[in-house]
N, C-alpha and C positions, 0 to 999 in steps of 0.2 A: 830776539829769542826765537828759537825753533824747538819744537818737540818732535823727537824722532821716535816713531813707533816701530819696534823691532821684533821680529819673530824669534822666539827662543825654541826652536824645534817645532814650531807650529806650521802645519801645512795648509790650513784653511785660510787662504789669503783674503777671502771676502770678510773674515772677522777682523783682520788688521785694518782693512779699508773702512769698515763700519765704525770701528773705534776711532780711527784717524778723523773721519768726518765729524763724529760726535764731539771729540775734544777740541777740534778746531772751532766748533760752534760754541761750546761751553766756555772756553778760555780765550777765544778771539785772538788766536796766534796761528802762525804758520806751522803746519805739520807735515813731516816727511815719513814715507815708508820705504822699504826696500832692503835695508840691512837685515842680515840674518846671523844668528848665532846657533850653531848645532847643539842640541841637547846632549850630544855625546861628549861635549866639553866638560860635563859635570857628572859626578857619581851620585847615584841614589844611595840613601841610607838603606842597607840591605834588610835590617830588622824592621824598619818602618815602611819600606817600599815607597819612600817619598824623597823629595829633593829639598835640601836646606836652602830656603829662599835667599838668605843673606849672601851666600856664595855667588848666586846668580846676579844679584844686584851689584855686588862688587865688580863682576866682570863687565856689566853694562856701563859702569862708571868709566872704565878704561877705554871704551870705544866711543865716548862722547866726542862730538866735533869741537866743542869749546866749553869753558866753564859756565858760560851764560846759557847754554842750551840745556834742555831737559831730555832725558831718555826714559822711555816706557817700554819694558819688555812684556811680551805676551807669550806665555808658555801653555803647553797642554799636558803638564805633568802635575801630580799632587805635590803641594808644597807644605813645609812646616817650619816652625821656629821651635827651639828646644822646650819652651814653656807651654806650648799649645799642641793639641792633636793635629791641627791643620791651620792653614791660613789661605784666604782667597788672594792675598797680595801683601806686599811690603813696600814701604817707601823710605828713602833716605833724603830728607830735606836739605841737609848740608851739602851733599854731593849732587843734588837735583836728579835723582834716579828713582825709578819705581818699577815694580814687577807685579803682574797679576797672572793667575792661572785660570784657564777655563775648565780644567778637569772636573772640579766639583760643581761647576755651574751647569754642566750638561745633565739633562734629565736621565740619560742613559747611565750615568755614574750610580744612580739609585735604582737601576733596573727598570726604568720607565722608557717609553718610546722617545726617540729624539724629537726635539722641537727647536728648529733653527732660530725662529723668531724669539723664543723665550731665551735661548742661549745668547743671542746678540744683545737682547735687553739687559740681561744680567751682566754680561761682560762689559757693556758700556758703563753701567753703574759702578762696577768695581774699578774700572780704569779711571773714571772721573774722580772717584773717591780717593784712590791712591795718589793721583796727581794733586788733589786738594791738599794732601799731607805734604807733598813736595813744596807747595806754596804756603806752608806753615799753618794750614787749617788743622784744627783738632776735631775730635769727635763731637757731634752735635746731639743734643737731647731731643730734637724733633724727628720723629720716626719717618717722616716723608722726605727729610733732607738727605741728599746723597752722602753727606758726611756722618750720618748715623752709623754707629758701629754694627756691622753684620756679624752677630754671634752665630747665626744660622742662615740657611738659605731663605727661610721665611722672612728674615729681616731684610735681605736683599730684594726679595720680591715686593715687599711693602713699600720700600723707599722709592723715590723717583730719581731720575738721572740729572736733577737740577739742584742747585744750592738754595737753601732758605734765604730770606732777606738778610738775616744777620751774617751768615756765612758768605753771602754774595758781597756784602759791604767790606768784610775783612779781606776777601780774595781780591777785590778791586784795588785795595791799598797795597797788596803784596805783589801784584803783577808788574 
């Protein structure tokens, strides 16, 4: 199994590499980068100014190398699902695909000064979280576990980029 980390209109390639290195460590699998999908392939919802995450996930499924592989897209646009104001990411465990966006993870989104280290930390957590869903992990009730649901950026900042013991055991049986 290989996890492909794909840019979805993301130009900051150091973010892709950081995430690739982190997920290689957390999941102990081979990770590739290099493929790109232009964000122009998708239309934003004009009323919301956001992109429907499920449409992007569907396109990622189509470019997977094989059914055994996993694909993770990294976007720099604001994402939503119809029932929520926004999402940091989305996963499709059946088709082994996931997507995160760094847009709301950037301090500048909230009018603050950019902090690349903080952005990388947040992006890594969300990437590991969404891939956890791909491997059939559910949300965890432990606030420090990477599988804790991030209802806000504060939740993301509090949790770590690692699995708690229980989630780690479940993950090891699913890999």
